[in-house]
C-alpha positions in Angstrom: -0.3 0.1 -0.1 2.7 2.4 1.0 4.8 1.4 -2.7 1.9 2.5 -4.6 1.0 5.8 -2.7 4.4 7.1 -3.1 4.2 5.6 -7.5 1.6 7.8 -7.5 3.0 11.1 -5.1 5.8 10.8 -7.9 3.9 9.7 -11.4 1.8 13.2 -10.0 4.7 15.0 -9.0 5.9 14.8 -12.6 3.1 15.4 -14.4 2.8 18.6 -12.9 7.0 19.5 -13.4 5.6 18.0 -16.9 2.9 20.4 -18.1 4.6 23.0 -16.4 7.8 23.3 -17.9 7.9 26.4 -20.8 9.8 26.2 -24.4 11.3 28.7 -26.5 8.2 28.5 -28.8 6.0 29.2 -26.2 4.2 32.8 -25.7 4.3 35.5 -28.2 3.4 35.2 -32.3 6.5 36.6 -33.6 3.9 37.4 -36.5 1.7 39.0 -34.4 3.6 41.7 -33.1 4.2 42.6 -37.5 0.2 42.4 -38.0 -0.4 44.7 -34.8 2.0 47.1 -35.7 -0.4 47.4 -38.9 -3.7 48.5 -38.0 -6.0 48.0 -40.8 -7.9 50.3 -43.3 -9.7 50.2 -45.6 -13.7 50.4 -46.5 -15.4 47.4 -46.7 -15.6 45.3 -44.0 -19.5 44.0 -44.3 -21.6 42.4 -41.4 -23.0 39.7 -42.0 -27.3 39.7 -43.0 -29.0 40.0 -38.7 -32.5 38.4 -40.2 -34.9 39.7 -37.7 -38.6 39.5 -37.0 -39.6 42.6 -39.3 -36.7 42.0 -41.7 -32.9 42.0 -42.6 -29.9 44.5 -41.2 -26.7 44.4 -42.8 -23.9 47.6 -42.3 -21.0 47.9 -43.7 -18.0 49.6 -41.5 -15.5 52.2 -43.2 -11.6 51.6 -41.0 -8.9 54.1 -41.0 -5.5 53.8 -38.7 -7.7 50.8 -36.8 -10.6 53.1 -36.0 -14.3 52.9 -37.0 -14.7 56.8 -39.1 -18.4 55.1 -41.3 -21.0 52.6 -40.7 -23.6 52.4 -43.5 -26.6 50.1 -44.0 -27.0 48.6 -46.2 -30.5 46.5 -45.4 -32.9 47.9 -43.2 -35.7 47.0 -42.6 -38.9 48.8 -45.1 -41.8 47.1 -46.1 -44.4 49.6 -44.5 -44.1 53.5 -43.5 -43.9 52.5 -39.7 -40.6 50.7 -40.7 -39.4 54.1 -42.6 -40.3 56.0 -39.8 -38.6 53.6 -37.1 -35.7 53.3 -39.3 -35.1 57.2 -40.2 -35.4 57.9 -36.4 -32.8 54.8 -35.0 -30.7 54.9 -37.4 -28.8 58.0 -37.1 -28.8 57.1 -33.3 -27.2 53.7 -33.8 -25.2 55.1 -36.4 -23.5 58.1 -33.7 -23.1 55.9 -31.9 -21.0 52.6 -33.4 -18.8 56.2 -33.7 -18.6 57.0 -30.0 -18.6 54.0 -29.3 -15.8 52.2 -31.3 -17.2 49.1 -30.8 -20.9 46.8 -31.3 -20.9 47.5 -27.8 -24.3 50.2 -27.9 -27.2 50.6 -26.4 -30.2 50.0 -28.1 -32.6 52.7 -29.4 -36.5 52.5 -27.7 -39.2 51.6 -30.0 -36.7 50.0 -32.6 -35.4 47.3 -30.2 -35.4 44.8 -33.2 -33.8 46.7 -35.4 -30.9 47.5 -32.9 -30.6 44.4 -31.8 -29.9 43.6 -35.6 -28.0 46.1 -36.6 -25.9 45.0 -33.5 -25.3 41.6 -34.6 -24.3 42.9 -38.4 -21.7 45.2 -36.6 -20.0 43.0 -34.3 -19.5 41.1 -37.8 -17.9 43.6 -39.6 -15.4 44.7 -36.9 -14.7 40.7 -36.6 -13.9 40.5 -40.1 -11.9 44.5 -40.3 -10.0 42.4 -37.1 -10.4 45.6 -34.8 
């Protein structure tokens, strides 16, 4: 019994030492530093189409020096006059908040919850595509 306990403890010690060993190849990727040095720039990073119950929402972001400089709405619900009224009000607010936040972490516009959710979803996909 004592021999089994010693064997178990020595095996566990060996495993801990083996798993905690750091090699010279572990750590930062040298290519990541070079990639981080040049922030993305470009116009036309499209987000995915967010399918909402009132219609699709899709945005495109313009990036300059790693910052979002513009957000264009490519698709939004416009099936009736009420959709048009809501979007005429909500989309400029969502645009300004996205530019200010530099992320998809923006507030929902009251009265335009579904459009706001779709906007955020597509915006996050566009940010991911731009590698921001």
